[in-house]
Backbone as JSON, one array per atom type, in Angstrom:
{
  "sequence": "XXXXXXXXXXXXXXXXXXXXXXXXXXXXXXXXXXXXXXXXXXXXXXXXXXXXXXXXXXXXXXXXXXXXXXXXXXXXXXXXXXXXXXXX",
  "N": [[0.84, -1.18, 0.0], [0.39, 2.28, -0.62], [0.87, 5.84, -0.06], [-1.18, 7.0, -1.49], [-3.5, 5.68, -1.05], [-5.37, 6.84, 0.63], [-6.87, 8.44, -0.99], [-8.48, 6.81, -2.45], [-11.7, 5.49, -3.3], [-13.6, 4.24, -0.75], [-15.05, 1.18, 0.55], [-18.61, 0.81, 0.82], [-19.83, 2.9, 3.33], [-21.39, 3.85, 6.4], [-22.85, 7.0, 6.62], [-22.75, 9.68, 8.83], [-25.49, 11.4, 10.48], [-25.26, 14.24, 10.84], [-23.43, 15.0, 8.87], [-24.84, 14.24, 6.58], [-27.06, 15.97, 6.79], [-25.81, 18.47, 6.52], [-24.81, 18.27, 3.92], [-27.23, 17.99, 2.54], [-28.3, 20.47, 3.14], [-26.6, 22.17, 1.68], [-27.26, 21.29, -0.88], [-29.98, 22.09, -0.96], [-29.7, 24.87, -0.78], [-28.29, 25.44, -3.14], [-30.15, 24.57, -5.03], [-32.07, 26.39, -4.63], [-34.28, 25.98, -3.01], [-36.22, 27.01, -0.75], [-38.12, 26.14, 1.13], [-37.37, 23.47, 1.54], [-34.81, 23.93, 2.56], [-35.44, 25.2, 5.01], [-36.7, 23.04, 6.31], [-34.57, 21.24, 6.53], [-32.76, 22.67, 8.08], [-34.3, 22.8, 10.39], [-34.18, 20.14, 11.13], [-31.64, 19.97, 12.08], [-29.31, 20.74, 10.7], [-26.17, 22.4, 10.37], [-25.94, 25.76, 10.23], [-23.62, 27.19, 10.16], [-21.75, 25.61, 9.0], [-18.6, 24.75, 7.73], [-16.81, 23.63, 5.16], [-14.0, 23.42, 4.72], [-12.9, 23.39, 7.26], [-13.29, 20.89, 8.25], [-12.24, 17.56, 9.26], [-10.27, 15.33, 7.18], [-11.57, 12.82, 6.72], [-14.25, 13.41, 7.28], [-14.67, 15.31, 5.28], [-14.49, 13.73, 2.97], [-16.72, 12.06, 3.4], [-18.71, 14.01, 3.34], [-18.55, 14.92, 0.67], [-19.26, 12.56, -0.68], [-21.92, 12.32, 0.23], [-23.02, 14.71, -0.75], [-22.76, 14.37, -3.54], [-24.46, 12.21, -3.78], [-26.97, 13.39, -3.14], [-27.19, 15.21, -5.27], [-27.28, 13.43, -7.37], [-29.55, 11.79, -6.93], [-31.52, 13.5, -6.04], [-34.75, 14.48, -5.16], [-35.64, 11.98, -4.28], [-33.54, 11.11, -2.63], [-33.64, 13.05, -0.65], [-36.15, 12.53, 0.47], [-35.6, 10.04, 1.58], [-33.83, 10.83, 3.56], [-35.54, 12.4, 5.14], [-37.18, 10.49, 6.28], [-35.54, 9.19, 7.99], [-33.88, 7.08, 7.21], [-31.02, 4.94, 7.12], [-27.9, 5.84, 5.68], [-25.77, 4.42, 3.44], [-23.03, 4.99, 1.75]],
  "CA": [[0.0, 0.0, 0.0], [1.16, 3.52, -0.65], [0.21, 7.0, 0.51], [-2.33, 7.41, -2.29], [-4.67, 4.9, -0.68], [-6.35, 7.71, 1.27], [-7.68, 9.07, -2.02], [-9.32, 5.82, -3.1], [-13.05, 5.38, -2.79], [-13.66, 3.09, 0.14], [-16.28, 0.4, 0.49], [-19.76, 1.56, 1.35], [-19.76, 3.16, 4.76], [-22.51, 4.64, 6.88], [-22.55, 8.42, 6.76], [-23.48, 10.17, 10.01], [-26.61, 12.3, 10.2], [-24.86, 15.64, 10.72], [-22.82, 15.17, 7.55], [-25.94, 14.18, 5.61], [-27.84, 17.2, 6.88], [-25.03, 19.58, 5.96], [-24.8, 18.1, 2.46], [-28.59, 18.3, 2.08], [-28.44, 21.92, 3.24], [-25.92, 22.75, 0.51], [-28.1, 20.94, -2.04], [-31.16, 22.94, -0.92], [-29.27, 26.24, -1.09], [-27.96, 25.53, -4.57], [-31.36, 24.39, -5.83], [-32.94, 27.52, -4.27], [-35.5, 25.44, -2.45], [-36.26, 27.6, 0.59], [-38.9, 25.28, 2.02], [-36.5, 22.33, 1.88], [-33.75, 24.45, 3.42], [-36.0, 25.37, 6.35], [-36.91, 21.71, 6.89], [-33.27, 20.65, 6.85], [-32.24, 23.41, 9.24], [-35.09, 22.37, 11.55], [-33.72, 18.8, 11.51], [-30.38, 20.08, 12.8], [-28.14, 21.1, 9.9], [-25.38, 23.48, 10.97], [-25.87, 26.89, 9.29], [-22.24, 27.7, 10.16], [-20.88, 24.55, 8.49], [-17.51, 25.19, 6.86], [-16.19, 22.42, 4.61], [-12.54, 23.42, 4.84], [-12.48, 23.17, 8.65], [-13.59, 19.51, 8.61], [-11.15, 16.6, 9.06], [-10.33, 14.75, 5.83], [-12.59, 11.76, 6.63], [-15.55, 14.09, 7.21], [-14.78, 15.95, 3.96], [-14.8, 12.66, 2.02], [-18.11, 11.67, 3.63], [-19.55, 15.11, 2.88], [-18.56, 14.89, -0.8], [-20.08, 11.4, -1.07], [-23.31, 12.65, 0.5], [-23.43, 15.77, -1.67], [-22.93, 13.74, -4.86], [-25.67, 11.39, -3.69], [-28.13, 14.27, -3.23], [-27.29, 15.75, -6.63], [-27.6, 12.34, -8.28], [-30.89, 11.24, -6.71], [-32.44, 14.6, -5.79], [-35.88, 14.39, -4.25], [-35.69, 10.64, -3.68], [-32.55, 11.08, -1.54], [-34.14, 13.92, 0.42], [-37.22, 11.78, 1.13], [-34.94, 9.02, 2.38], [-33.3, 11.53, 4.73], [-36.66, 12.84, 5.97], [-37.75, 9.36, 7.01], [-34.56, 8.65, 8.92], [-33.2, 5.88, 6.73], [-29.56, 4.98, 7.19], [-27.24, 6.04, 4.4], [-24.49, 3.75, 3.22], [-22.55, 5.49, 0.47]],
  "C": [[0.88, 1.24, 0.0], [0.32, 4.67, -0.09], [-1.02, 7.46, -0.25], [-3.6, 6.68, -1.91], [-5.74, 5.75, 0.0], [-7.29, 8.34, 0.26], [-8.62, 8.1, -2.72], [-10.7, 5.82, -2.48], [-13.12, 4.11, -1.95], [-14.96, 2.32, -0.09], [-17.4, 1.24, 1.09], [-19.65, 1.69, 2.85], [-20.96, 4.01, 5.16], [-22.05, 6.07, 7.1], [-23.39, 8.96, 7.92], [-24.49, 11.25, 9.63], [-26.19, 13.75, 10.03], [-24.23, 15.93, 9.36], [-23.88, 15.15, 6.46], [-26.75, 15.47, 5.61], [-27.1, 18.39, 6.28], [-24.94, 19.48, 4.44], [-26.17, 18.43, 1.87], [-28.84, 19.81, 2.13], [-27.79, 22.6, 2.03], [-26.71, 22.48, -0.77], [-29.32, 21.87, -2.1], [-30.82, 24.39, -1.27], [-29.02, 26.38, -2.58], [-29.19, 25.39, -5.45], [-32.41, 25.47, -5.54], [-34.3, 27.07, -3.75], [-35.58, 25.87, -0.98], [-37.03, 26.75, 1.58], [-38.06, 24.09, 2.48], [-35.39, 22.78, 2.82], [-34.25, 24.64, 4.85], [-36.19, 24.03, 7.05], [-35.59, 21.09, 7.35], [-32.63, 21.36, 8.04], [-32.99, 23.02, 10.51], [-34.66, 20.98, 12.04], [-32.35, 18.84, 12.19], [-29.14, 20.35, 11.96], [-27.46, 22.32, 10.52], [-25.26, 24.64, 9.98], [-24.48, 27.5, 9.21], [-21.25, 26.66, 9.65], [-19.85, 25.12, 7.53], [-16.72, 23.96, 6.43], [-14.7, 22.35, 4.93], [-12.07, 23.12, 6.27], [-12.74, 21.73, 9.12], [-12.36, 18.62, 8.44], [-11.33, 15.89, 7.72], [-11.38, 13.65, 5.7], [-13.97, 12.38, 6.5], [-15.74, 14.76, 5.84], [-15.12, 14.9, 2.9], [-16.26, 12.23, 2.16], [-19.06, 12.75, 3.11], [-19.67, 15.1, 1.36], [-19.41, 13.73, -1.3], [-21.56, 11.72, -0.9], [-23.82, 13.71, -0.48], [-23.66, 15.21, -3.07], [-24.2, 12.9, -4.87], [-26.92, 12.26, -3.84], [-28.29, 14.84, -4.64], [-27.66, 14.66, -7.63], [-29.06, 11.92, -8.15], [-31.93, 12.27, -6.29], [-33.5, 14.33, -4.75], [-35.96, 13.04, -3.55], [-34.73, 10.54, -2.5], [-33.02, 11.93, -0.36], [-35.26, 13.21, 1.18], [-36.64, 10.71, 2.04], [-34.39, 9.64, 3.67], [-34.42, 11.93, 5.69], [-37.22, 11.7, 6.82], [-36.73, 8.62, 7.85], [-33.87, 7.38, 8.49], [-31.7, 6.04, 6.9], [-29.0, 5.13, 5.79], [-25.93, 5.3, 4.4], [-24.03, 4.14, 1.83], [-21.13, 5.04, 0.24]]
}
């Protein structure tokens, strides 16, 4: 193994709720969906979330979650609303 292994996509791992909420918040902001943004903030998303200040593992999880929301859109948001576990 070499030092580049940290950049490889890992096997599916469970993403914690705070990371999912912050990714969903970014998705809602970008899609200009104010109602969705309010719902996500009410669920506990951090309005002061700053990507760059996160540890590298959290940044990788955040990117995975954000890509998931952009790929699956409303279906992914519904999954989040109903408290399903996310393995990305």
